[in-house]
N, C-alpha and C positions, 0 to 999 in steps of 0.2 A: 559647752558641750558637753567636755569628756567629764565633768563631775557630775554631770547630770545624769549621761549614762553608766558612771559608777555608781551613783546612788540607786537608781533603777535595778541594777544587776545585783545590788547589796539587798536591796527589798523583796525582790524575787528569789534570790538565794535562799534568805529568810523563809520565805513561804515555803519553798520545795523542802527544807530540812525539815520543817514544822509541821507539815502536812504530807505523810505518805500515804499513798493509796495501796490497799489489799489487793485490787484486782490487777494485775496486771498485763491482762489482755486487752487492754484499751489499744484504739488505733491514734497512730501520730497525727497530728493535727499537719494538713498541707503546709507546704512552704508559704503560698499567698498568703494563707487565712494567718498563720504567725506572724508573718510581717505587718500584716494590718492591726493585729490585736497588740502586738508589742508597740506598734506607733501610737493606738491610742491610748495603752497604759501609760507611756512617755508621756504623753499630752497631759492626761489627768493627773500625773504625779506632780509634773509642771504646775499646772493651774491650782492644785491643793496647796502647792509651796505659795504661792502668792497669795491664796487665801489666809496661811496661816498668817502672814506677814501683815494683811489689814485687820485681821481678828484674832487676837491673841488666845480668845477663847476656844476656840476650835480645840480638838484634838486630833493632832493629824493621822496617828494610826487608825481611830475608828473612821473618819472621814475618808481616809484611802482605801480602807476596804467595802466601804459602800461604793464608793468609785469604782472601784476594779470590778466589783459584783454588777454593775449597770455596764461597763464595759463586755465583761462576759455575755450577759444577757442579750446586748445588742447584736452581738457576732453568733449568737445562738451555742455558746461553746461552755463547757461548764468548768469551773474551776480546777477541777481533778485532770479534766483533760489538757487542761492548758500547761499546767504542772508537768504533768506527766510526758507531755509533748515537749517542754524545755529541758527538762531533764534527758530526752533522750538525745536533744540537739547538744545539752552540755557535754554528753557522752561521745559525741561526734564532732571533733572543735573543726574540722574543715566544713561542715554542714554550719556549725554555730558563725564561724567568722563570715561565711556566704550570706547568712540571715544577716547578720547586723549590718552588713555593709551595706545589702539592698534594705533595709531599715533606715539606716543614714541618709540613702539617697533617695529614698522614697517621701520624704517630710519636704524638703526645698518643691521638689516636684509636684505637691499636694498644694504647696502653696501660691504657684503660679498657674494651675490648673484654670481655664477660663469659666466663668460660670454661664450657665444657659440662661437667657432672658424668656421671661414668660412672655408668649403673645398676646 
């Protein structure tokens, strides 16, 4: 799990430094939105890793970018908004730690949530 989080942080950090926004007046995404988006990005990254093992012809970075864009689309968040917000959280280590702790506890709770049976 630690290596997975480290891999996600390295991918996100690369994106942050490669994609600088010109408009610094963006709003920081709320804590709960960031929690869910980061959780989904982690899941997408892990799912992509299992696909690469099964099909070595896939290019990981291209496939990751497509999947990340889909996550942003699902949550109605732009890539720039997410990276701006992530950069904000990186500049505030206490908030980043709280966010990552919440993400790590969010996952197991999601797995054990009961599903509603249709009538």
